[in-house]
N, C-alpha and C positions, 0 to 999 in steps of 0.2 A: 512376175518381175520382182526381183529383190530390191529393197531399198538400200541405197548407197549411204554408208555410215562412216563416221569418224569418232574417235574418242579423244577428248581434250582433257588433259590431266592424267598422268600415269602413276598415281599413287597405288597403294595396296588394293583398294576397292576396284579400281579399273583393271589392274593386272590379274587379280585373283577371280574377279566376278564378271565385270562388264565385257572385257575382251573375249574371254572364253565363251560366254553366252552368245555374243555376236557371231563368233566363229562356228558355233554349233547350230545356229539358227538357219532355217530355210527362208526366213523372211528378210534377212539383212545380209549385206555384203560389206565387210569391213574394208574400207579403202585406205585409211590412214590413221595415224595417231599424231598427237601434238603435245609437247611439254617443253618447259624451259630447260630441262636437263638433257643436253644433247647425247650423253652416254646412254641414258635410259631410253631415249627415243630410238637411237641406233640399235640398241639391243632388242627392243620389242619389234621394231620394223623388220629387222633381219629375221627374227624368230618366226614371224607370221608372213613374211614376204609381202609387205605392204609399204605404203609411203610413210615416211617419218619426217616430221617438221618441228622446228622450235619456234616458229612464228605463224600465228593463225592466218595472217594476210597471205603468206606463201601457200599454205594448205588450201585456202579458199580460191586462190588464183589457179591452182593446178587441178583441183578436183571439183566436180559438180556434185554436191551432196544433197540427199533427201533429209538426213537427220544427223544430229550430233549428240553425243552424250557428254555433258559438261560435268567434270568431276574435279573441280578446283576449289581452293579455299574461298570462303565468303567474300573476302576482300578483293578477289580477282575476277569474279564471274560476270559482273555487270557489262563490261566492255565486250566480253566474249559473246554473251547471249544477245547483246544489241547488234553486234556485227552479223551473227548468224540469222537473226530475225530479219534484218534489212535485206538479206539475200533470199528470204523465203524458206529458210531451212528450219525444219521442225527441231525442237530442243527437248531433250530429256535431261533434266537436272537432278543429280543425285541428292542434293541438299535442297532445303526450301529456297524459294526465290527471294525471300527477305529475311533479315535477322531481327526485325521488330515489326509491330503493326504500324 
């Protein structure tokens, strides 16, 4: 069984590394992407034939996920990981979980 995944944040790291790795993996099935930039979301979602969302609430109401890759600036991640954790979704965060000790 492949784990159902989504990528949250569509910066260079996600587009160049995270998404291609998920697409090539036998362990994960990329179900959706999410970002505040609707043009970027539509472009990536169309390219990979997956769901595209600009609001995390909508993504989580449509898809039952096993894991999310969170690739957003430090100032934006807390609400995202909190929401995913409350739903029992595993979190892969590309940056450290804290900006200070």
